[in-house]
N, C-alpha and C positions, 0 to 999 in steps of 0.2 A: 041344232035341229035333230030331233030323233034320239037325243041323249037322255038317259034316265035322270030323274031329279037327284038320285044318289050320286051319280057320276059328276053332274053339274056342280053340286055343292062341294064335292071332294076336290075338284080340279079347277073350278072357275068361281069368280066373284061377279055379282051382278053390278054393272055400271050403267045406270039408266036403263034404256031398252036393250043394251048390249051385255056380252059376257066377256070377261077378261081372264086370262089364265092366271092362276095363283102364282106368287113369286117362286115357289119351289119347282113349278113346271117351267116357268120362263127362264130360270137358271140353266135348265137342261136343253134349251132350244137355241139353235143357231140358224137364223134365216138367211138364205142366200138366193139371189135372183141370178139365173143363168140362161144363156141362149142355147138351148139344146140343138138348134140347127147348126151351130158352130161346134161340131163334135171334138175338134182338136183342142178347144178351149176348156171343155168340161171334162175333167179327169177324176173328180171326186166321186164317191158312191154315197147315195142319200138313203136315209131311213124312210123318208116321205117325199114323194114327188107329186106335186099338184099340176096337172096338165088338163085344164078345162077349156073347152071351146076353141081348141087350135085344130085338132085332127079333122073336124067337120069341113074345114076350108081347103084341105089338101086332097089330092087325087089318091087313088088306092095304093099306087107304088110308093109314094112319098109317105103315106100313112104307115105302111109296113116298115119302111126304113126308119122312120121316127120312133115307132114302137120298139123296134130293135135297139135303138140307141137308149131309150128310156129304160129298158130292161137291163142293159149293160151298166147303166148308172145307178140302178136300184141295188141297195145293200141286201144281202141275205135277210130274209124275213121282213124286208121293207115293204111299203105300200105305195102303189101307184093309184091316184084317184083322178078320174076323168068325169066329164059331164054324162048325164043320162043318154044324151044323143050319141056320145062316142063309145059307150060300153059295148055295143054290138061289134064295133070296128076292133076293139082291143080283144074281145072274146074270139072273133074270127082269126086273130093273129095268133091264137093258141094259149092266151093267158086265161086262167080260171078266176072267176069272181070270188072275193073273199066271202066267207059264210055270213058276215054282218051286213053286207051291202052290195047291190049289184053294180056299183060305180067304183068299188074298191077292188084292187087286184094285188095279189101278193107275188113276190118274186118266184118265178118258177124254180122248181127243184133242179139241182144240177143234173144234167143228163147222165145216165148211166154209160160209162165208157166200156165198150167191148174190147177186150184184149184178144187179138187173134194170135194163135200159135204160129210161129214161124216154121215153114216146112223144113224138115230135116233132109240134108243131102243123102242120097241113096248110094 
């Protein structure tokens, strides 16, 4: 949905009413299903995290915790995709929507670390 015909033809084959990723794309994909609520069980970093229609069922405190866990698991330059109803929650947590879509978020840049000079003994 919303993909140009050029990209669809380049990366996907039409299979009846659906689209299927071409073999060269599928060879580069490893799908994994993880329970993000079990933070100790999820140690990998992901290029793409799909978390749709979960945040809307959680209270604000748990939403912020979960978004923090999702960001920790997101690889640099990775994408987090949520539902349209959840996008404002993710935005309010400090993530910026990707320029292509209001439901796609990129990994935030690493914070700039401030190095404080140590006081010298007088």
